[in-house]
N, CA, C, O and the ligand as a Tripos MOL2 file, in Angstrom:
@<TRIPOS>MOLECULE
protein
  297   295    75     0     0
PROTEIN
NO_CHARGES

@<TRIPOS>ATOM
      1 N          18.6310   17.4970  -11.7710 N.3       1 MET1
      2 CA         18.5570   18.2010  -13.0630 C.3       1 MET1
      3 C          18.0360   17.2590  -14.1360 C.2       1 MET1
      4 O          18.0550   16.0420  -13.9510 O.2       1 MET1
      5 N          17.5660   17.8080  -15.2670 N.am      2 ASP2
      6 CA         17.1060   16.9700  -16.3740 C.3       2 ASP2
      7 C          18.2830   16.5770  -17.2460 C.2       2 ASP2
      8 O          19.2170   17.3540  -17.4440 O.2       2 ASP2
      9 N          18.2240   15.3540  -17.7670 N.am      3 CYS3
     10 CA         19.2850   14.8500  -18.6320 C.3       3 CYS3
     11 C          19.2140   15.5590  -19.9820 C.2       3 CYS3
     12 O          18.1450   15.6350  -20.5880 O.2       3 CYS3
     13 N          20.3610   16.0840  -20.4600 N.am      4 VAL4
     14 CA         20.3480   16.7940  -21.7460 C.3       4 VAL4
     15 C          20.5220   15.8150  -22.9150 C.2       4 VAL4
     16 O          20.3400   16.1930  -24.0720 O.2       4 VAL4
     17 N          20.8730   14.5640  -22.6160 N.am      5 ILE5
     18 CA         21.0920   13.6000  -23.6920 C.3       5 ILE5
     19 C          19.7600   12.9800  -24.1360 C.2       5 ILE5
     20 O          19.4060   13.0440  -25.3130 O.2       5 ILE5
     21 N          19.0300   12.3860  -23.1970 N.am      6 CYS6
     22 CA         17.7900   11.7070  -23.5940 C.3       6 CYS6
     23 C          16.5730   12.5990  -23.3820 C.2       6 CYS6
     24 O          15.5040   12.3240  -23.9280 O.2       6 CYS6
     25 N          16.7190   13.6500  -22.6060 N.am      7 LYS7
     26 CA         15.6620   14.6250  -22.3600 C.3       7 LYS7
     27 C          14.4530   14.0300  -21.6480 C.2       7 LYS7
     28 O          13.4080   14.6740  -21.5620 O.2       7 LYS7
     29 N          14.5810   12.8230  -21.1440 N.am      8 HIS8
     30 CA         13.4630   12.2060  -20.4340 C.3       8 HIS8
     31 C          13.8040   11.9480  -18.9750 C.2       8 HIS8
     32 O          12.9670   12.1150  -18.0880 O.2       8 HIS8
     33 N          15.0530   11.5360  -18.7390 N.am      9 GLY9
     34 CA         15.4280   11.1470  -17.4020 C.3       9 GLY9
     35 C          15.7870   12.3360  -16.5290 C.2       9 GLY9
     36 O          16.0320   13.4410  -17.0130 O.2       9 GLY9
     37 N          15.8110   12.0760  -15.2350 N.am     10 THR10
     38 CA         16.3780   13.0440  -14.3340 C.3      10 THR10
     39 C          17.6020   12.3830  -13.6770 C.2      10 THR10
     40 O          17.7060   11.1580  -13.6340 O.2      10 THR10
     41 N          18.5030   13.1950  -13.1790 N.am     11 THR11
     42 CA         19.7550   12.6500  -12.6620 C.3      11 THR11
     43 C          19.6940   12.4620  -11.1480 C.2      11 THR11
     44 O          18.9970   13.1720  -10.4230 O.2      11 THR11
     45 N          20.4510   11.4800  -10.7210 N.am     12 GLU12
     46 CA         20.5720   11.1920   -9.2940 C.3      12 GLU12
     47 C          22.0420   11.0860   -8.9540 C.2      12 GLU12
     48 O          22.8550   10.7570   -9.8180 O.2      12 GLU12
     49 N          22.3960   11.3580   -7.7140 N.am     13 SER13
     50 CA         23.7770   11.2280   -7.2890 C.3      13 SER13
     51 C          24.1910    9.7680   -7.3070 C.2      13 SER13
     52 O          23.4420    8.8850   -6.8890 O.2      13 SER13
     53 N          25.3930    9.5320   -7.7990 N.am     14 GLY14
     54 CA         25.8850    8.1450   -7.8300 C.3      14 GLY14
     55 C          27.3820    8.1430   -8.0640 C.2      14 GLY14
     56 O          28.0310    9.1890   -8.0770 O.2      14 GLY14
     57 N          27.9170    6.9390   -8.2510 N.am     15 LEU15
     58 CA         29.3410    6.7790   -8.5190 C.3      15 LEU15
     59 C          29.5020    6.1350   -9.8800 C.2      15 LEU15
     60 O          28.7930    5.1870  -10.2190 O.2      15 LEU15
     61 N          30.4380    6.6560  -10.6610 N.am     16 VAL16
     62 CA         30.6620    6.1190  -12.0010 C.3      16 VAL16
     63 C          32.1460    5.8280  -12.2070 C.2      16 VAL16
     64 O          33.0030    6.2980  -11.4580 O.2      16 VAL16
     65 N          32.4200    5.0430  -13.2400 N.am     17 THR17
     66 CA         33.7920    4.7960  -13.6560 C.3      17 THR17
     67 C          34.0410    5.6420  -14.9070 C.2      17 THR17
     68 O          33.2960    5.5610  -15.8840 O.2      17 THR17
     69 N          35.0990    6.4520  -14.8580 N.am     18 VAL18
     70 CA         35.3990    7.3550  -15.9590 C.3      18 VAL18
     71 C          36.7020    6.9240  -16.6160 C.2      18 VAL18
     72 O          37.6950    6.7060  -15.9220 O.2      18 VAL18
     73 N          36.7190    6.7980  -17.9250 N.am     19 SER19
     74 CA         37.9900    6.5380  -18.5910 C.3      19 SER19
     75 C          38.3580    7.7110  -19.4810 C.2      19 SER19
     76 O          37.5170    8.2990  -20.1600 O.2      19 SER19
     77 N          39.6450    8.0280  -19.4540 N.am     20 LEU20
     78 CA         40.1800    9.1530  -20.2030 C.3      20 LEU20
     79 C          41.3650    8.6520  -20.9940 C.2      20 LEU20
     80 O          42.0520    7.7340  -20.5450 O.2      20 LEU20
     81 N          41.6290    9.2180  -22.1500 N.am     21 SER21
     82 CA         42.8830    8.8760  -22.8030 C.3      21 SER21
     83 C          43.6050   10.1630  -23.1920 C.2      21 SER21
     84 O          43.0090   11.1390  -23.6470 O.2      21 SER21
     85 N          44.8960   10.1110  -22.9910 N.am     22 ARG22
     86 CA         45.7720   11.2310  -23.3000 C.3      22 ARG22
     87 C          46.9530   10.6330  -24.0410 C.2      22 ARG22
     88 O          47.7680    9.9400  -23.4310 O.2      22 ARG22
     89 N          47.0690   10.8790  -25.3250 N.am     23 GLY23
     90 CA         48.1990   10.3070  -26.0670 C.3      23 GLY23
     91 C          48.1760    8.7930  -25.9460 C.2      23 GLY23
     92 O          47.1920    8.1540  -26.3180 O.2      23 GLY23
     93 N          49.2480    8.2180  -25.4310 N.am     24 ASN24
     94 CA         49.3450    6.7630  -25.3100 C.3      24 ASN24
     95 C          48.8510    6.2620  -23.9640 C.2      24 ASN24
     96 O          48.9010    5.0600  -23.7070 O.2      24 ASN24
     97 N          48.3830    7.1330  -23.1120 N.am     25 THR25
     98 CA         47.9890    6.7560  -21.7780 C.3      25 THR25
     99 C          46.4770    6.6790  -21.6390 C.2      25 THR25
    100 O          45.7460    7.5810  -22.0510 O.2      25 THR25
    101 N          46.0230    5.5640  -21.0400 N.am     26 VAL26
    102 CA         44.6040    5.4170  -20.7350 C.3      26 VAL26
    103 C          44.4640    5.4400  -19.2130 C.2      26 VAL26
    104 O          45.1470    4.7020  -18.5030 O.2      26 VAL26
    105 N          43.5920    6.2750  -18.7370 N.am     27 ILE27
    106 CA         43.3930    6.4100  -17.2960 C.3      27 ILE27
    107 C          41.9390    6.0370  -16.9950 C.2      27 ILE27
    108 O          41.0000    6.5850  -17.5730 O.2      27 ILE27
    109 N          41.7900    5.0900  -16.0730 N.am     28 VAL28
    110 CA         40.4590    4.6850  -15.6410 C.3      28 VAL28
    111 C          40.3260    5.0850  -14.1690 C.2      28 VAL28
    112 O          41.1400    4.6890  -13.3350 O.2      28 VAL28
    113 N          39.3200    5.8510  -13.8680 N.am     29 VAL29
    114 CA         39.1130    6.2880  -12.4870 C.3      29 VAL29
    115 C          37.7740    5.7420  -12.0050 C.2      29 VAL29
    116 O          36.7220    6.0230  -12.5800 O.2      29 VAL29
    117 N          37.8410    4.9580  -10.9360 N.am     30 LYS30
    118 CA         36.6440    4.3370  -10.3840 C.3      30 LYS30
    119 C          36.0570    5.1700   -9.2650 C.2      30 LYS30
    120 O          36.7360    5.9820   -8.6380 O.2      30 LYS30
    121 N          34.7740    4.9440   -9.0350 N.am     31 GLU31
    122 CA         34.0670    5.5410   -7.9000 C.3      31 GLU31
    123 C          34.1170    7.0770   -7.9250 C.2      31 GLU31
    124 O          34.3720    7.7320   -6.9150 O.2      31 GLU31
    125 N          33.8700    7.6030   -9.0900 N.am     32 VAL32
    126 CA         33.8310    9.0600   -9.2430 C.3      32 VAL32
    127 C          32.4230    9.5490   -8.9290 C.2      32 VAL32
    128 O          31.4510    9.0570   -9.5030 O.2      32 VAL32
    129 N          32.3090   10.5110   -8.0230 N.am     33 PRO33
    130 CA         30.9760   11.0360   -7.7200 C.3      33 PRO33
    131 C          30.4240   11.8340   -8.8930 C.2      33 PRO33
    132 O          31.1110   12.7010   -9.4340 O.2      33 PRO33
    133 N          29.1960   11.5480   -9.2860 N.am     34 ALA34
    134 CA         28.6060   12.1950  -10.4530 C.3      34 ALA34
    135 C          27.0910   12.2230  -10.3010 C.2      34 ALA34
    136 O          26.5200   11.5710   -9.4260 O.2      34 ALA34
    137 N          26.4610   12.9890  -11.1690 N.am     35 GLU35
    138 CA         25.0140   12.9270  -11.3140 C.3      35 GLU35
    139 C          24.7350   11.9820  -12.4780 C.2      35 GLU35
    140 O          25.2310   12.2080  -13.5820 O.2      35 GLU35
    141 N          23.9570   10.9380  -12.2580 N.am     36 VAL36
    142 CA         23.7480    9.9100  -13.2710 C.3      36 VAL36
    143 C          22.2760    9.9060  -13.6920 C.2      36 VAL36
    144 O          21.3760    9.9330  -12.8530 O.2      36 VAL36
    145 N          22.0520    9.8710  -15.0040 N.am     37 CYS37
    146 CA         20.6840    9.8160  -15.5380 C.3      37 CYS37
    147 C          20.0660    8.4620  -15.2330 C.2      37 CYS37
    148 O          20.6420    7.4240  -15.5560 O.2      37 CYS37
    149 N          18.9000    8.4730  -14.6140 N.am     38 ALA38
    150 CA         18.2210    7.2130  -14.2580 C.3      38 ALA38
    151 C          17.6850    6.5320  -15.5200 C.2      38 ALA38
    152 O          17.4180    5.3300  -15.5040 O.2      38 ALA38
    153 N          17.5300    7.2630  -16.5790 N.am     39 ASN39
    154 CA         16.9650    6.7060  -17.8300 C.3      39 ASN39
    155 C          18.0090    6.1360  -18.7620 C.2      39 ASN39
    156 O          17.8990    4.9800  -19.1690 O.2      39 ASN39
    157 N          19.0370    6.9280  -19.1200 N.am     40 CYS40
    158 CA         19.9880    6.4860  -20.1490 C.3      40 CYS40
    159 C          21.3850    6.2200  -19.6020 C.2      40 CYS40
    160 O          22.2230    5.6720  -20.3200 O.2      40 CYS40
    161 N          21.6570    6.5850  -18.3770 N.am     41 GLY41
    162 CA         22.9560    6.2670  -17.7810 C.3      41 GLY41
    163 C          24.0390    7.3050  -18.0520 C.2      41 GLY41
    164 O          25.1650    7.1580  -17.5780 O.2      41 GLY41
    165 N          23.7170    8.3400  -18.7980 N.am     42 GLU42
    166 CA         24.6930    9.4170  -19.0240 C.3      42 GLU42
    167 C          25.0630   10.0300  -17.6750 C.2      42 GLU42
    168 O          24.2170   10.1450  -16.7890 O.2      42 GLU42
    169 N          26.3320   10.4240  -17.5210 N.am     43 TYR43
    170 CA         26.6970   11.0200  -16.2570 C.3      43 TYR43
    171 C          27.2690   12.4020  -16.4410 C.2      43 TYR43
    172 O          27.8000   12.7480  -17.4960 O.2      43 TYR43
    173 N          27.1470   13.1710  -15.4020 N.am     44 TYR44
    174 CA         27.5700   14.5760  -15.4130 C.3      44 TYR44
    175 C          28.4990   14.8060  -14.2290 C.2      44 TYR44
    176 O          28.1740   14.4730  -13.0890 O.2      44 TYR44
    177 N          29.6530   15.3790  -14.5190 N.am     45 LEU45
    178 CA         30.6340   15.6280  -13.4650 C.3      45 LEU45
    179 C          30.6160   17.1000  -13.0970 C.2      45 LEU45
    180 O          30.4120   17.9550  -13.9590 O.2      45 LEU45
    181 N          30.8270   17.3960  -11.8360 N.am     46 SER46
    182 CA         30.9400   18.7760  -11.4280 C.3      46 SER46
    183 C          32.2840   19.3150  -11.8750 C.2      46 SER46
    184 O          33.1960   18.5450  -12.1760 O.2      46 SER46
    185 N          32.4120   20.6310  -11.9190 N.am     47 GLU47
    186 CA         33.6510   21.2640  -12.3300 C.3      47 GLU47
    187 C          34.7990   20.8600  -11.4110 C.2      47 GLU47
    188 O          35.9200   20.6210  -11.8610 O.2      47 GLU47
    189 N          34.5000   20.7880  -10.1220 N.am     48 GLU48
    190 CA         35.5190   20.4120   -9.1460 C.3      48 GLU48
    191 C          36.0250   18.9830   -9.3980 C.2      48 GLU48
    192 O          37.2270   18.7220   -9.3470 O.2      48 GLU48
    193 N          35.0850   18.0640   -9.6710 N.am     49 VAL49
    194 CA         35.4540   16.6780   -9.9370 C.3      49 VAL49
    195 C          36.2450   16.5700  -11.2440 C.2      49 VAL49
    196 O          37.2330   15.8410  -11.3240 O.2      49 VAL49
    197 N          35.7990   17.3030  -12.2590 N.am     50 SER50
    198 CA         36.5140   17.3030  -13.5480 C.3      50 SER50
    199 C          37.9460   17.7540  -13.3820 C.2      50 SER50
    200 O          38.8620   17.1640  -13.9550 O.2      50 SER50
    201 N          38.1420   18.8040  -12.5950 N.am     51 LYS51
    202 CA         39.4910   19.3200  -12.3890 C.3      51 LYS51
    203 C          40.3710   18.2800  -11.7060 C.2      51 LYS51
    204 O          41.5340   18.1020  -12.0700 O.2      51 LYS51
    205 N          39.8070   17.5960  -10.7120 N.am     52 LYS52
    206 CA         40.5770   16.5930   -9.9880 C.3      52 LYS52
    207 C          40.9410   15.4210  -10.9170 C.2      52 LYS52
    208 O          42.0480   14.8860  -10.8510 O.2      52 LYS52
    209 N          39.9920   15.0350  -11.7820 N.am     53 LEU53
    210 CA         40.2570   13.9640  -12.7460 C.3      53 LEU53
    211 C          41.3790   14.3560  -13.6810 C.2      53 LEU53
    212 O          42.2610   13.5500  -13.9780 O.2      53 LEU53
    213 N          41.3480   15.6010  -14.1500 N.am     54 LEU54
    214 CA         42.3830   16.0490  -15.0820 C.3      54 LEU54
    215 C          43.7440   16.0730  -14.4160 C.2      54 LEU54
    216 O          44.7440   15.7300  -15.0480 O.2      54 LEU54
    217 N          43.8050   16.4700  -13.1570 N.am     55 SER55
    218 CA         45.1090   16.4890  -12.4950 C.3      55 SER55
    219 C          45.6210   15.0640  -12.2810 C.2      55 SER55
    220 O          46.8260   14.8240  -12.3540 O.2      55 SER55
    221 N          44.7110   14.1090  -12.0140 N.am     56 LYS56
    222 CA         45.1090   12.7020  -11.8960 C.3      56 LYS56
    223 C          45.6010   12.1900  -13.2600 C.2      56 LYS56
    224 O          46.5930   11.4660  -13.3390 O.2      56 LYS56
    225 N          44.8920   12.5780  -14.3300 N.am     57 ALA57
    226 CA         45.2860   12.1400  -15.6690 C.3      57 ALA57
    227 C          46.6630   12.6900  -16.0240 C.2      57 ALA57
    228 O          47.5050   11.9720  -16.5630 O.2      57 ALA57
    229 N          46.8840   13.9450  -15.7230 N.am     58 ASN58
    230 CA         48.1800   14.5500  -16.0180 C.3      58 ASN58
    231 C          49.2970   13.8740  -15.2510 C.2      58 ASN58
    232 O          50.3890   13.6870  -15.7870 O.2      58 ASN58
    233 N          49.0400   13.5000  -13.9960 N.am     59 ALA59
    234 CA         50.0430   12.8120  -13.1980 C.3      59 ALA59
    235 C          50.3600   11.4460  -13.7860 C.2      59 ALA59
    236 O          51.5180   11.0290  -13.7910 O.2      59 ALA59
    237 N          49.3370   10.7400  -14.2860 N.am     60 ALA60
    238 CA         49.5470    9.4250  -14.9060 C.3      60 ALA60
    239 C          50.3630    9.5550  -16.1830 C.2      60 ALA60
    240 O          51.2620    8.7530  -16.4380 O.2      60 ALA60
    241 N          50.0470   10.5640  -16.9810 N.am     61 VAL61
    242 CA         50.8090   10.7960  -18.2250 C.3      61 VAL61
    243 C          52.2460   11.1120  -17.8900 C.2      61 VAL61
    244 O          53.1660   10.5970  -18.5270 O.2      61 VAL61
    245 N          52.4500   11.9670  -16.8790 N.am     62 ALA62
    246 CA         53.8030   12.3630  -16.4830 C.3      62 ALA62
    247 C          54.6150   11.1720  -15.9790 C.2      62 ALA62
    248 O          55.8370   11.1430  -16.1280 O.2      62 ALA62
    249 N          53.9360   10.1890  -15.3810 N.am     63 SER63
    250 CA         54.6560    9.0220  -14.8780 C.3      63 SER63
    251 C          54.9800    8.0280  -15.9800 C.2      63 SER63
    252 O          55.7300    7.0790  -15.7540 O.2      63 SER63
    253 N          54.4250    8.2320  -17.1700 N.am     64 GLY64
    254 CA         54.7250    7.3830  -18.3150 C.3      64 GLY64
    255 C          53.9340    6.0970  -18.3520 C.2      64 GLY64
    256 O          54.2620    5.2040  -19.1320 O.2      64 GLY64
    257 N          52.8900    5.9700  -17.5240 N.am     65 ALA65
    258 CA         52.0730    4.7650  -17.5060 C.3      65 ALA65
    259 C          51.2700    4.6450  -18.8020 C.2      65 ALA65
    260 O          50.8150    5.6500  -19.3470 O.2      65 ALA65
    261 N          51.0990    3.4240  -19.2900 N.am     66 GLU66
    262 CA         50.2410    3.2420  -20.4620 C.3      66 GLU66
    263 C          48.7900    3.0900  -20.0430 C.2      66 GLU66
    264 O          47.8780    3.5910  -20.7010 O.2      66 GLU66
    265 N          48.5950    2.3850  -18.9280 N.am     67 VAL67
    266 CA         47.2520    2.2040  -18.3800 C.3      67 VAL67
    267 C          47.3450    2.4620  -16.8900 C.2      67 VAL67
    268 O          48.1900    1.8910  -16.2000 O.2      67 VAL67
    269 N          46.4810    3.3180  -16.4040 N.am     68 GLU68
    270 CA         46.4830    3.6370  -14.9840 C.3      68 GLU68
    271 C          45.0520    3.4770  -14.4700 C.2      68 GLU68
    272 O          44.1260    4.0890  -15.0020 O.2      68 GLU68
    273 N          44.8760    2.6640  -13.4490 N.am     69 ILE69
    274 CA         43.5470    2.4780  -12.8660 C.3      69 ILE69
    275 C          43.5810    3.0120  -11.4410 C.2      69 ILE69
    276 O          44.3740    2.5640  -10.6130 O.2      69 ILE69
    277 N          42.7250    3.9580  -11.1740 N.am     70 LEU70
    278 CA         42.7620    4.6710   -9.9050 C.3      70 LEU70
    279 C          41.3730    4.7030   -9.2830 C.2      70 LEU70
    280 O          40.3580    4.5050   -9.9500 O.2      70 LEU70
    281 N          41.3710    4.9570   -7.9910 N.am     71 ARG71
    282 CA         40.1050    5.2820   -7.3270 C.3      71 ARG71
    283 C          40.0670    6.7870   -7.1040 C.2      71 ARG71
    284 O          41.0700    7.4020   -6.7410 O.2      71 ARG71
    285 N          38.9160    7.3580   -7.3220 N.am     72 TYR72
    286 CA         38.8170    8.8160   -7.2270 C.3      72 TYR72
    287 C          39.2610    9.3340   -5.8720 C.2      72 TYR72
    288 O          39.9510   10.3490   -5.7830 O.2      72 TYR72
    289 N          38.8700    8.6470   -4.8330 N.am     73 ALA73
    290 CA         39.1320    9.1550   -3.4780 C.3      73 ALA73
    291 C          40.5700    8.9240   -3.0200 C.2      73 ALA73
    292 O          41.0240    9.5430   -2.0570 O.2      73 ALA73
    293 N          41.2820    8.0410   -3.7040 N.am     74 ALA74
    294 CA         42.6390    7.6780   -3.2470 C.3      74 ALA74
    295 C          43.6310    8.8090   -3.4860 C.2      74 ALA74
    296 O          44.8110    8.6740   -3.1630 O.2      74 ALA74
    297 ZN         19.3890   10.5290  -19.9640 Zn       75 ZN75
@<TRIPOS>BOND
     1     1     2 1
     2     2     3 1
     3     3     4 2
     4     3     5 am
     5     5     6 1
     6     6     7 1
     7     7     8 2
     8     7     9 am
     9     9    10 1
    10    10    11 1
    11    11    12 2
    12    11    13 am
    13    13    14 1
    14    14    15 1
    15    15    16 2
    16    15    17 am
    17    17    18 1
    18    18    19 1
    19    19    20 2
    20    19    21 am
    21    21    22 1
    22    22    23 1
    23    23    24 2
    24    23    25 am
    25    25    26 1
    26    26    27 1
    27    27    28 2
    28    27    29 am
    29    29    30 1
    30    30    31 1
    31    31    32 2
    32    31    33 am
    33    33    34 1
    34    34    35 1
    35    35    36 2
    36    35    37 am
    37    37    38 1
    38    38    39 1
    39    39    40 2
    40    39    41 am
    41    41    42 1
    42    42    43 1
    43    43    44 2
    44    43    45 am
    45    45    46 1
    46    46    47 1
    47    47    48 2
    48    47    49 am
    49    49    50 1
    50    50    51 1
    51    51    52 2
    52    51    53 am
    53    53    54 1
    54    54    55 1
    55    55    56 2
    56    55    57 am
    57    57    58 1
    58    58    59 1
    59    59    60 2
    60    59    61 am
    61    61    62 1
    62    62    63 1
    63    63    64 2
    64    63    65 am
    65    65    66 1
    66    66    67 1
    67    67    68 2
    68    67    69 am
    69    69    70 1
    70    70    71 1
    71    71    72 2
    72    71    73 am
    73    73    74 1
    74    74    75 1
    75    75    76 2
    76    75    77 am
    77    77    78 1
    78    78    79 1
    79    79    80 2
    80    79    81 am
    81    81    82 1
    82    82    83 1
    83    83    84 2
    84    83    85 am
    85    85    86 1
    86    86    87 1
    87    87    88 2
    88    87    89 am
    89    89    90 1
    90    90    91 1
    91    91    92 2
    92    91    93 am
    93    93    94 1
    94    94    95 1
    95    95    96 2
    96    95    97 am
    97    97    98 1
    98    98    99 1
    99    99   100 2
   100    99   101 am
   101   101   102 1
   102   102   103 1
   103   103   104 2
   104   103   105 am
   105   105   106 1
   106   106   107 1
   107   107   108 2
   108   107   109 am
   109   109   110 1
   110   110   111 1
   111   111   112 2
   112   111   113 am
   113   113   114 1
   114   114   115 1
   115   115   116 2
   116   115   117 am
   117   117   118 1
   118   118   119 1
   119   119   120 2
   120   119   121 am
   121   121   122 1
   122   122   123 1
   123   123   124 2
   124   123   125 am
   125   125   126 1
   126   126   127 1
   127   127   128 2
   128   127   129 am
   129   129   130 1
   130   130   131 1
   131   131   132 2
   132   131   133 am
   133   133   134 1
   134   134   135 1
   135   135   136 2
   136   135   137 am
   137   137   138 1
   138   138   139 1
   139   139   140 2
   140   139   141 am
   141   141   142 1
   142   142   143 1
   143   143   144 2
   144   143   145 am
   145   145   146 1
   146   146   147 1
   147   147   148 2
   148   147   149 am
   149   149   150 1
   150   150   151 1
   151   151   152 2
   152   151   153 am
   153   153   154 1
   154   154   155 1
   155   155   156 2
   156   155   157 am
   157   157   158 1
   158   158   159 1
   159   159   160 2
   160   159   161 am
   161   161   162 1
   162   162   163 1
   163   163   164 2
   164   163   165 am
   165   165   166 1
   166   166   167 1
   167   167   168 2
   168   167   169 am
   169   169   170 1
   170   170   171 1
   171   171   172 2
   172   171   173 am
   173   173   174 1
   174   174   175 1
   175   175   176 2
   176   175   177 am
   177   177   178 1
   178   178   179 1
   179   179   180 2
   180   179   181 am
   181   181   182 1
   182   182   183 1
   183   183   184 2
   184   183   185 am
   185   185   186 1
   186   186   187 1
   187   187   188 2
   188   187   189 am
   189   189   190 1
   190   190   191 1
   191   191   192 2
   192   191   193 am
   193   193   194 1
   194   194   195 1
   195   195   196 2
   196   195   197 am
   197   197   198 1
   198   198   199 1
   199   199   200 2
   200   199   201 am
   201   201   202 1
   202   202   203 1
   203   203   204 2
   204   203   205 am
   205   205   206 1
   206   206   207 1
   207   207   208 2
   208   207   209 am
   209   209   210 1
   210   210   211 1
   211   211   212 2
   212   211   213 am
   213   213   214 1
   214   214   215 1
   215   215   216 2
   216   215   217 am
   217   217   218 1
   218   218   219 1
   219   219   220 2
   220   219   221 am
   221   221   222 1
   222   222   223 1
   223   223   224 2
   224   223   225 am
   225   225   226 1
   226   226   227 1
   227   227   228 2
   228   227   229 am
   229   229   230 1
   230   230   231 1
   231   231   232 2
   232   231   233 am
   233   233   234 1
   234   234   235 1
   235   235   236 2
   236   235   237 am
   237   237   238 1
   238   238   239 1
   239   239   240 2
   240   239   241 am
   241   241   242 1
   242   242   243 1
   243   243   244 2
   244   243   245 am
   245   245   246 1
   246   246   247 1
   247   247   248 2
   248   247   249 am
   249   249   250 1
   250   250   251 1
   251   251   252 2
   252   251   253 am
   253   253   254 1
   254   254   255 1
   255   255   256 2
   256   255   257 am
   257   257   258 1
   258   258   259 1
   259   259   260 2
   260   259   261 am
   261   261   262 1
   262   262   263 1
   263   263   264 2
   264   263   265 am
   265   265   266 1
   266   266   267 1
   267   267   268 2
   268   267   269 am
   269   269   270 1
   270   270   271 1
   271   271   272 2
   272   271   273 am
   273   273   274 1
   274   274   275 1
   275   275   276 2
   276   275   277 am
   277   277   278 1
   278   278   279 1
   279   279   280 2
   280   279   281 am
   281   281   282 1
   282   282   283 1
   283   283   284 2
   284   283   285 am
   285   285   286 1
   286   286   287 1
   287   287   288 2
   288   287   289 am
   289   289   290 1
   290   290   291 1
   291   291   292 2
   292   291   293 am
   293   293   294 1
   294   294   295 1
   295   295   296 2
@<TRIPOS>SUBSTRUCTURE
     1 MET1         2 RESIDUE 1 A MET
     2 ASP2         6 RESIDUE 1 A ASP
     3 CYS3        10 RESIDUE 1 A CYS
     4 VAL4        14 RESIDUE 1 A VAL
     5 ILE5        18 RESIDUE 1 A ILE
     6 CYS6        22 RESIDUE 1 A CYS
     7 LYS7        26 RESIDUE 1 A LYS
     8 HIS8        30 RESIDUE 1 A HIS
     9 GLY9        34 RESIDUE 1 A GLY
    10 THR10       38 RESIDUE 1 A THR
    11 THR11       42 RESIDUE 1 A THR
    12 GLU12       46 RESIDUE 1 A GLU
    13 SER13       50 RESIDUE 1 A SER
    14 GLY14       54 RESIDUE 1 A GLY
    15 LEU15       58 RESIDUE 1 A LEU
    16 VAL16       62 RESIDUE 1 A VAL
    17 THR17       66 RESIDUE 1 A THR
    18 VAL18       70 RESIDUE 1 A VAL
    19 SER19       74 RESIDUE 1 A SER
    20 LEU20       78 RESIDUE 1 A LEU
    21 SER21       82 RESIDUE 1 A SER
    22 ARG22       86 RESIDUE 1 A ARG
    23 GLY23       90 RESIDUE 1 A GLY
    24 ASN24       94 RESIDUE 1 A ASN
    25 THR25       98 RESIDUE 1 A THR
    26 VAL26      102 RESIDUE 1 A VAL
    27 ILE27      106 RESIDUE 1 A ILE
    28 VAL28      110 RESIDUE 1 A VAL
    29 VAL29      114 RESIDUE 1 A VAL
    30 LYS30      118 RESIDUE 1 A LYS
    31 GLU31      122 RESIDUE 1 A GLU
    32 VAL32      126 RESIDUE 1 A VAL
    33 PRO33      130 RESIDUE 1 A PRO
    34 ALA34      134 RESIDUE 1 A ALA
    35 GLU35      138 RESIDUE 1 A GLU
    36 VAL36      142 RESIDUE 1 A VAL
    37 CYS37      146 RESIDUE 1 A CYS
    38 ALA38      150 RESIDUE 1 A ALA
    39 ASN39      154 RESIDUE 1 A ASN
    40 CYS40      158 RESIDUE 1 A CYS
    41 GLY41      162 RESIDUE 1 A GLY
    42 GLU42      166 RESIDUE 1 A GLU
    43 TYR43      170 RESIDUE 1 A TYR
    44 TYR44      174 RESIDUE 1 A TYR
    45 LEU45      178 RESIDUE 1 A LEU
    46 SER46      182 RESIDUE 1 A SER
    47 GLU47      186 RESIDUE 1 A GLU
    48 GLU48      190 RESIDUE 1 A GLU
    49 VAL49      194 RESIDUE 1 A VAL
    50 SER50      198 RESIDUE 1 A SER
    51 LYS51      202 RESIDUE 1 A LYS
    52 LYS52      206 RESIDUE 1 A LYS
    53 LEU53      210 RESIDUE 1 A LEU
    54 LEU54      214 RESIDUE 1 A LEU
    55 SER55      218 RESIDUE 1 A SER
    56 LYS56      222 RESIDUE 1 A LYS
    57 ALA57      226 RESIDUE 1 A ALA
    58 ASN58      230 RESIDUE 1 A ASN
    59 ALA59      234 RESIDUE 1 A ALA
    60 ALA60      238 RESIDUE 1 A ALA
    61 VAL61      242 RESIDUE 1 A VAL
    62 ALA62      246 RESIDUE 1 A ALA
    63 SER63      250 RESIDUE 1 A SER
    64 GLY64      254 RESIDUE 1 A GLY
    65 ALA65      258 RESIDUE 1 A ALA
    66 GLU66      262 RESIDUE 1 A GLU
    67 VAL67      266 RESIDUE 1 A VAL
    68 GLU68      270 RESIDUE 1 A GLU
    69 ILE69      274 RESIDUE 1 A ILE
    70 LEU70      278 RESIDUE 1 A LEU
    71 ARG71      282 RESIDUE 1 A ARG
    72 TYR72      286 RESIDUE 1 A TYR
    73 ALA73      290 RESIDUE 1 A ALA
    74 ALA74      294 RESIDUE 1 A ALA
    75 ZN75       297 GROUP 0 **** ****
């Protein structure tokens, strides 16, 4: 697909590190499958991946962690 941020690049499948913050909790998820713009590096997550990230984030918040570093596949 074409990148909507820079409008020049096209995206390729790759792995990215995503960080999320919820209240006092920061969640970093490594090796997340995404479409990555070859030009500007912007990444796009599928709906399925986004949902999984949110459920991991919610679990980290529920556990009371301030910083949680996870691997997507774990
Ligand atoms: Zn781009």
